[in-house]
C-alpha positions as a printed Julia matrix, in Angstrom:
497×3 Matrix{Float64}:
  -99.25  -147.13   -71.81
  -98.87  -146.67   -68.05
 -101.49  -144.27   -66.71
 -101.58  -142.9    -63.18
 -102.45  -139.77   -61.21
 -101.16  -139.64   -57.66
 -101.92  -135.95   -57.07
 -105.16  -135.02   -58.85
 -103.82  -131.58   -59.76
 -105.94  -131.38   -62.91
 -105.58  -128.17   -64.86
 -105.44  -125.97   -61.77
 -102.78  -123.29   -61.83
 -101.11  -121.36   -59.03
 -103.14  -118.75   -57.23
 -102.7   -115.21   -58.54
 -100.9   -113.93   -55.41
  -98.67  -116.96   -54.89
  -95.62  -114.83   -54.09
  -97.49  -112.85   -51.42
  -98.75  -116.06   -49.83
  -95.23  -117.47   -49.63
  -94.0   -114.37   -47.83
  -97.01  -113.61   -45.63
  -97.48  -117.18   -44.38
  -93.75  -118.01   -44.24
  -94.25  -121.02   -46.5
  -90.57  -121.27   -47.4
  -89.81  -122.4    -43.83
  -92.38  -125.18   -44.12
  -91.3   -126.22   -47.6
  -87.65  -126.33   -46.47
  -88.51  -128.95   -43.83
  -90.53  -131.02   -46.31
  -87.89  -130.89   -49.04
  -84.87  -131.52   -46.81
  -82.66  -129.97   -49.5
  -84.33  -131.72   -52.46
  -85.09  -129.11   -55.12
  -87.81  -131.14   -56.84
  -89.68  -131.75   -53.58
  -89.5   -128.01   -52.87
  -90.98  -127.18   -56.3
  -93.73  -129.79   -56.0
  -94.76  -128.68   -52.51
  -94.8   -125.06   -53.6
  -97.1   -125.94   -56.5
  -99.39  -128.09   -54.36
  -99.78  -125.59   -51.52
 -100.44  -122.69   -53.86
 -102.94  -124.27   -56.27
 -105.94  -122.09   -57.02
 -108.51  -124.89   -57.06
 -109.3   -127.73   -54.71
 -112.36  -129.7    -53.66
 -113.49  -132.02   -50.91
 -113.12  -135.03   -53.23
 -109.56  -134.04   -54.13
 -108.74  -133.55   -50.44
 -110.05  -137.02   -49.62
 -108.17  -138.58   -52.54
 -104.86  -137.08   -51.43
 -105.44  -137.74   -47.74
 -105.99  -141.42   -48.51
 -102.79  -141.48   -50.58
 -100.84  -139.63   -47.85
 -101.9   -142.21   -45.27
 -100.92  -144.98   -47.7
  -97.53  -143.4    -48.36
  -96.8   -143.1    -44.64
  -97.82  -146.73   -44.1
  -95.5   -147.82   -46.94
  -92.8   -145.2    -46.49
  -89.86  -147.46   -47.37
  -91.48  -148.48   -50.66
  -92.32  -144.87   -51.57
  -88.76  -143.72   -50.86
  -87.34  -146.62   -52.88
  -89.66  -145.9    -55.82
  -88.58  -142.27   -55.75
  -84.93  -143.33   -55.62
  -85.34  -145.68   -58.6
  -87.01  -142.99   -60.71
  -84.43  -140.35   -59.75
  -81.4   -142.6    -60.29
  -82.72  -143.82   -63.64
  -83.25  -140.29   -64.92
  -79.84  -139.14   -63.67
  -78.14  -142.11   -65.33
  -79.83  -141.36   -68.66
  -78.83  -137.7    -68.49
  -75.26  -138.71   -67.68
  -74.78  -141.47   -70.27
  -77.01  -140.54   -73.21
  -76.37  -137.61   -75.53
  -79.51  -137.37   -77.64
  -79.81  -133.59   -77.38
  -76.33  -133.19   -78.9
  -77.21  -135.24   -81.99
  -78.32  -134.0    -85.38
  -81.84  -135.11   -86.25
  -80.69  -135.89   -89.82
  -78.34  -138.6    -88.56
  -80.63  -141.64   -88.0
  -77.83  -144.11   -87.19
  -76.55  -141.91   -84.36
  -80.08  -141.23   -83.08
  -80.87  -144.95   -83.13
  -77.63  -145.74   -81.32
  -78.12  -143.2    -78.53
  -81.84  -143.8    -78.03
  -81.27  -147.54   -77.82
  -78.63  -146.88   -75.17
  -81.13  -144.75   -73.25
  -83.89  -147.34   -73.63
  -81.66  -150.04   -72.14
  -81.05  -147.8    -69.09
  -84.77  -147.08   -68.77
  -85.52  -150.8    -69.01
  -83.16  -151.35   -66.09
  -85.27  -148.87   -64.11
  -88.53  -150.56   -65.14
  -87.16  -153.95   -64.16
  -86.06  -152.67   -60.75
  -89.46  -151.02   -60.21
  -91.26  -154.22   -61.21
  -89.19  -156.29   -58.78
  -89.93  -153.8    -55.98
  -93.69  -153.8    -56.6
  -93.8   -157.6    -56.78
  -92.12  -157.97   -53.41
  -93.88  -155.07   -51.63
  -97.08  -155.19   -49.6
 -100.17  -154.05   -51.46
 -101.25  -150.42   -51.33
 -104.71  -149.5    -50.07
 -105.37  -146.06   -51.6
 -107.07  -145.47   -54.93
 -104.08  -143.45   -56.13
 -101.37  -146.03   -55.51
 -103.5   -149.09   -56.32
 -104.27  -147.46   -59.67
 -100.59  -146.9    -60.33
  -99.57  -150.47   -59.47
 -102.42  -151.92   -61.52
 -101.53  -149.9    -64.62
  -97.8   -150.56   -64.24
  -98.07  -154.33   -63.87
 -100.63  -154.51   -66.7
  -98.14  -152.91   -69.09
  -94.76  -154.02   -67.74
  -93.74  -157.63   -67.15
  -90.64  -159.79   -67.6
  -91.56  -160.74   -71.15
  -91.97  -157.11   -72.2
  -88.6   -156.16   -70.7
  -86.85  -159.12   -72.37
  -88.37  -158.35   -75.78
  -87.55  -154.67   -75.5
  -83.96  -155.46   -74.61
  -83.72  -157.64   -77.71
  -84.92  -154.86   -79.97
  -82.62  -152.29   -78.33
  -79.64  -154.65   -78.68
  -79.92  -154.48   -82.48
  -78.45  -150.99   -82.28
  -75.78  -151.87   -79.72
  -72.62  -149.87   -80.39
  -70.55  -153.03   -79.91
  -71.97  -154.44   -83.14
  -69.95  -153.61   -86.23
  -72.9   -153.58   -88.6
  -76.65  -153.25   -88.57
  -78.18  -155.83   -90.9
  -81.04  -154.89   -93.17
  -82.62  -155.92   -96.47
  -84.14  -153.92   -99.29
  -85.86  -154.84  -102.5
  -85.1   -153.46  -105.91
  -88.1   -151.99  -107.63
  -88.64  -150.55  -111.08
  -85.85  -148.44  -112.51
  -83.58  -149.93  -109.82
  -85.18  -147.88  -107.06
  -84.87  -149.41  -103.61
  -88.03  -150.22  -101.68
  -89.39  -152.09   -98.63
  -86.49  -151.61   -96.17
  -86.5   -154.21   -93.36
  -84.22  -154.41   -90.34
  -82.97  -157.94   -89.69
  -82.32  -159.4    -86.27
  -78.6   -160.23   -86.18
  -77.75  -163.88   -85.86
  -74.73  -165.14   -84.01
  -72.03  -166.12   -86.5
  -70.72  -169.08   -84.55
  -74.09  -170.64   -83.71
  -75.11  -174.05   -85.04
  -78.16  -172.49   -86.7
  -75.98  -169.91   -88.4
  -73.7   -172.59   -89.88
  -76.68  -174.55   -91.24
  -78.21  -171.46   -92.82
  -74.93  -170.6    -94.52
  -74.72  -173.93   -96.45
  -76.87  -172.64   -99.28
  -75.91  -170.26  -102.06
  -74.94  -166.86  -100.86
  -74.14  -163.84  -102.96
  -71.87  -161.18  -101.61
  -70.46  -157.94  -102.9
  -67.39  -156.19  -101.61
  -66.58  -152.58  -102.24
  -63.3   -151.85  -103.9
  -60.95  -150.13  -101.43
  -60.46  -147.37  -103.99
  -64.21  -146.79  -104.35
  -64.84  -143.46  -102.61
  -68.48  -143.05  -103.63
  -69.55  -146.56  -102.64
  -69.3   -146.16   -98.86
  -71.23  -142.89   -99.03
  -73.99  -144.57  -101.02
  -74.17  -147.47   -98.58
  -74.27  -145.06   -95.64
  -77.09  -143.08   -97.3
  -79.03  -146.31   -97.78
  -78.42  -147.19   -94.15
  -79.72  -143.75   -93.07
  -82.8   -144.28   -95.22
  -83.42  -147.71   -93.69
  -82.88  -146.46   -90.13
  -84.96  -143.3    -90.46
  -88.25  -144.93   -89.49
  -86.62  -147.1    -86.81
  -84.86  -144.1    -85.29
  -88.14  -142.19   -85.16
  -89.92  -145.08   -83.41
  -87.03  -145.54   -80.98
  -86.94  -141.84   -80.13
  -90.69  -141.79   -79.55
  -90.42  -144.81   -77.27
  -87.48  -143.28   -75.41
  -89.35  -140.01   -74.83
  -92.43  -141.86   -73.63
  -90.41  -143.91   -71.12
  -88.54  -140.83   -69.93
  -91.81  -138.98   -69.42
  -93.11  -141.86   -67.32
  -90.11  -141.69   -64.98
  -90.16  -137.88   -64.84
  -93.9   -137.78   -64.02
  -93.53  -140.53   -61.45
  -90.56  -138.84   -59.81
  -92.37  -135.5    -59.66
  -95.55  -136.96   -58.16
  -93.7   -139.18   -55.71
  -91.66  -136.19   -54.56
  -94.8   -134.78   -52.94
  -95.19  -137.93   -50.82
  -91.5   -138.06   -49.92
  -91.97  -134.51   -48.63
  -94.97  -135.7    -46.63
  -92.8   -138.4    -45.06
  -90.14  -135.81   -44.17
  -92.78  -133.55   -42.64
  -94.29  -136.42   -40.64
  -90.85  -137.19   -39.24
  -90.5   -133.54   -38.2
  -93.88  -133.61   -36.45
  -92.86  -136.74   -34.55
  -89.47  -135.3    -33.65
  -90.84  -132.25   -31.84
  -94.13  -133.79   -30.69
  -96.6   -131.91   -32.88
 -100.09  -133.42   -33.15
 -101.06  -134.68   -36.58
 -104.65  -134.63   -37.83
 -106.38  -134.9    -41.19
 -108.82  -132.0    -41.74
 -112.54  -132.54   -42.15
 -114.98  -130.55   -44.26
 -118.26  -129.63   -42.6
 -120.37  -126.79   -44.08
 -121.11  -124.12   -41.52
 -118.29  -125.13   -39.17
 -114.84  -123.64   -38.76
 -113.17  -125.16   -35.73
 -109.81  -126.38   -34.52
 -108.3   -127.6    -31.29
 -104.69  -126.97   -30.28
 -103.62  -125.65   -33.66
  -99.91  -124.8    -33.84
  -98.17  -122.3    -36.14
  -96.03  -124.59   -38.3
  -93.58  -121.95   -39.52
  -92.86  -120.97   -35.9
  -92.35  -124.65   -35.04
  -89.83  -125.02   -37.87
  -87.96  -121.9    -36.73
  -87.67  -122.98   -33.11
  -87.78  -126.78   -33.53
  -90.28  -126.85   -30.68
  -94.03  -126.84   -30.1
  -95.46  -123.31   -30.17
  -98.36  -122.28   -27.96
 -101.5   -123.71   -29.61
 -104.82  -122.03   -30.36
 -108.39  -123.31   -30.15
 -111.48  -121.87   -31.8
 -114.97  -123.02   -32.77
 -117.35  -121.16   -35.04
 -120.74  -122.42   -36.13
 -122.05  -120.21   -38.89
 -124.57  -121.11   -41.55
 -122.9   -118.58   -43.85
 -119.6   -116.78   -44.17
 -118.02  -115.17   -41.12
 -115.33  -112.72   -40.01
 -112.81  -113.24   -37.22
 -111.62  -109.91   -35.87
 -108.43  -110.05   -33.81
 -107.3   -107.1    -31.74
 -105.34  -106.28   -28.6
 -101.86  -105.37   -27.45
  -98.78  -105.98   -29.57
  -96.84  -109.22   -29.17
  -99.94  -111.05   -28.05
  -99.78  -113.78   -30.69
 -102.25  -112.22   -33.15
 -100.19  -112.47   -36.34
  -98.92  -115.91   -35.35
 -102.55  -117.01   -34.96
 -103.35  -115.64   -38.42
 -100.38  -117.45   -39.98
 -101.32  -120.7    -38.24
 -104.8   -120.55   -39.78
 -103.48  -119.76   -43.26
 -100.85  -122.49   -43.17
 -103.34  -125.08   -41.94
 -105.83  -124.14   -44.65
 -103.22  -124.59   -47.37
 -102.1   -127.94   -45.94
 -105.71  -129.07   -45.71
 -106.48  -128.17   -49.32
 -103.39  -130.13   -50.43
 -104.55  -133.23   -48.53
 -101.79  -133.01   -45.93
 -102.19  -133.42   -42.18
 -102.09  -130.27   -40.03
 -100.45  -129.59   -36.62
 -103.6   -129.74   -34.51
 -105.68  -132.15   -32.45
 -108.59  -131.5    -34.81
 -109.28  -129.17   -37.73
 -112.6   -128.64   -39.51
 -113.27  -126.22   -42.35
 -116.55  -125.24   -44.02
 -115.09  -125.4    -47.5
 -111.7   -126.02   -49.16
 -111.76  -122.55   -50.67
 -108.69  -120.68   -51.88
 -106.62  -118.61   -49.45
 -105.63  -114.98   -50.02
 -103.56  -112.72   -47.79
 -103.32  -108.97   -47.43
 -100.63  -108.2    -44.87
  -99.24  -104.79   -44.07
  -95.66  -104.65   -45.29
  -92.94  -103.44   -42.96
  -92.3   -100.41   -45.11
  -96.03   -99.57   -45.13
  -96.4    -98.97   -41.41
  -95.67   -95.25   -41.53
  -98.68   -93.06   -42.3
  -98.7    -92.09   -45.94
 -101.4    -91.68   -48.55
  -99.09   -93.24   -51.14
  -98.68   -96.35   -49.0
 -102.42   -96.52   -48.4
 -103.01   -96.28   -52.14
 -100.59   -99.19   -52.66
 -102.53  -101.26   -50.11
 -105.81  -100.64   -51.92
 -104.22  -101.47   -55.27
 -102.78  -104.72   -53.89
 -106.18  -105.74   -52.53
 -107.88  -104.91   -55.79
 -105.34  -107.14   -57.54
 -106.98  -110.32   -56.22
 -110.5   -109.14   -55.36
 -111.85  -110.09   -58.78
 -110.64  -113.68   -58.31
 -112.51  -114.24   -55.05
 -115.29  -116.83   -54.96
 -117.81  -117.93   -52.37
 -116.12  -120.1    -49.75
 -112.67  -118.54   -50.13
 -110.65  -117.17   -47.21
 -109.03  -113.74   -46.92
 -106.46  -113.19   -44.14
 -105.7   -109.56   -43.36
 -103.02  -108.24   -41.02
 -103.39  -104.56   -40.14
 -104.71  -103.81   -43.62
 -105.46  -100.17   -44.5
 -103.81   -98.88   -41.31
 -101.29   -96.79   -43.21
 -103.79   -93.93   -43.26
 -105.61   -92.12   -40.43
 -107.89   -94.24   -38.17
 -111.14   -92.61   -39.3
 -110.56   -93.19   -43.01
 -109.08   -96.65   -42.37
 -112.12   -97.72   -40.32
 -114.52   -96.7    -43.06
 -112.52   -98.56   -45.71
 -112.13  -101.66   -43.52
 -115.85  -101.8    -42.74
 -116.82  -101.46   -46.39
 -114.29  -104.06   -47.56
 -114.95  -106.71   -44.91
 -118.71  -106.26   -45.16
 -118.57  -106.75   -48.92
 -116.44  -109.88   -48.52
 -118.69  -111.5    -45.91
 -121.84  -110.57   -47.84
 -120.29  -112.26   -50.9
 -119.7   -115.51   -49.03
 -115.98  -114.99   -48.38
 -114.61  -115.82   -44.92
 -112.3   -113.25   -43.3
 -109.72  -113.26   -40.5
 -108.5   -109.74   -39.73
 -105.89  -108.46   -37.28
 -106.74  -104.82   -36.66
 -106.54  -102.0    -34.13
 -109.36  -100.01   -35.76
 -111.78   -99.78   -32.84
 -114.54   -97.91   -34.7
 -114.54  -100.58   -37.39
 -114.65  -103.4    -34.83
 -117.5   -101.79   -32.88
 -119.64  -101.1    -35.96
 -118.99  -104.44   -37.63
 -119.63  -106.66   -34.6
 -122.93  -104.87   -33.88
 -124.04  -105.29   -37.49
 -123.11  -108.94   -38.07
 -123.78  -110.44   -34.66
 -122.74  -114.12   -34.43
 -121.06  -113.98   -37.84
 -118.5   -111.6    -36.32
 -116.13  -113.29   -33.86
 -113.93  -111.02   -31.78
 -110.71  -112.45   -30.38
 -108.32  -110.75   -27.97
 -105.05  -111.89   -26.35
 -105.62  -113.75   -23.11
 -104.3   -112.04   -20.02
 -104.24  -113.53   -16.57
 -105.27  -111.58   -13.47
 -101.62  -111.14   -12.68
 -101.21  -109.32   -15.98
  -99.2   -112.16   -17.48
  -99.75  -112.82   -21.17
 -100.37  -116.4    -22.32
 -100.02  -115.64   -26.06
 -103.37  -117.32   -26.59
 -106.41  -115.67   -28.15
 -109.83  -115.89   -26.5
 -113.25  -114.54   -27.32
 -113.74  -111.14   -25.83
 -115.04  -107.63   -26.16
 -113.32  -104.36   -26.8
 -110.75  -103.7    -24.09
 -108.96  -100.56   -23.0
 -105.28  -100.14   -23.65
 -102.53  -101.19   -21.31
 -101.38   -97.72   -20.23
 -103.13   -98.02   -16.84
 -101.57  -101.44   -16.22
  -98.17   -99.99   -16.98
  -98.82   -97.04   -14.64
  -99.84   -99.35   -11.78
  -96.78  -101.51   -12.34
  -94.42   -98.54   -12.3
  -96.17   -96.97    -9.3
  -95.66  -100.13    -7.27
  -91.9    -99.92    -7.93
  -91.09   -96.22    -7.44
  -87.4    -96.98    -6.89
  -87.02   -97.98   -10.56
  -86.48   -94.89   -12.62
  -87.22   -94.99   -16.32
  -84.74   -93.33   -18.63
């Protein structure tokens, strides 16, 4: 039995707020680039990015396999093509699902047809692996080792011989039975057909041979013979069907797992095409740092390199990044870039940065203000609280919560109190937070209380007033009304309507 695990998904399921993550972090744009129109790749990437559990060991395992896949990209793509084409050919040419399970001859005939197709796929895969350079990763070396230990030319030849017994081109399937007490039949045995014109066949036919022919007018005889044939083939059909299902499962599992790495190859090509940096994240407890991190969803939308961000936090425990400042300063884009990179890192995929270090591969949760929630309303505020409570019980130490204007659908005083209580509880519980907010009272109180564990970022603004769409460490700043007044005062001829 061929055993392999290229993904190390284990029993982990999707995170509880998978749908929110897809929307908030614009994952569909990223997945679309990786899949390049392939539905299976899209499904696999969605599952991998949104898994609830990960670990440093799993990250390393996948990173090693990703590097290996990129180094052997042509082989990976060919393996994926063989698996996909084999499955599609079986689905097109074999009609097992349309058969009645109480018809062993038909089941044996169709499954043997499917097995011959699957053997073609195994033979093509074996030829590819024999002629390909060796893999270096644990994942792919394990697969090749298990495959070649179970599949060789002799196995394929023998399996073809067995499957040929049930070839539809043969008029009859030969079998023998013994007659027991009271003329009951027993010990059914399938016989390997011998070629009628062979020299061996002519020698074997020189001895006595007893034959019986049914009378053409015998209506019951053919039915009896057919029932005996069904009885003889019942066990064989069951074994054939089990073998067919096992071989199909191998190709389906292989195709699904390889689809992740084909998506990685597609994404790597996209990075190279627009000049994005490509780095494999590191795990270092107490450090959250990145250099020139790009928002990948923005890059996919514009097919260009977005303005990057750089940040370095050294914290022995959990921390909170508070992001504030004028609108259209790159705050939400910064938040999305962090979330996307965290998900890519946990999945073992490279990220669009010069370097990226995380303290833990914890799960990622988002709580973004919806467009329809921006108007002040107690009902909307209540919905925000309910949505946050929906995942709060799943949070664990080392996880990340990304919040974009959360709790701002109520008045600033009430919102600040709620925000301070929530973020304080998260940080005290070991959860890392990144929060875009305009709640100045909350920012002031929280930063004073948590000191170095509270990092305040504001949009960079040059002396000329020009925005760079980068975030820098800063302190609370006044609004931009005075800047606007100075600008308008210096151009009195321009009237505003």
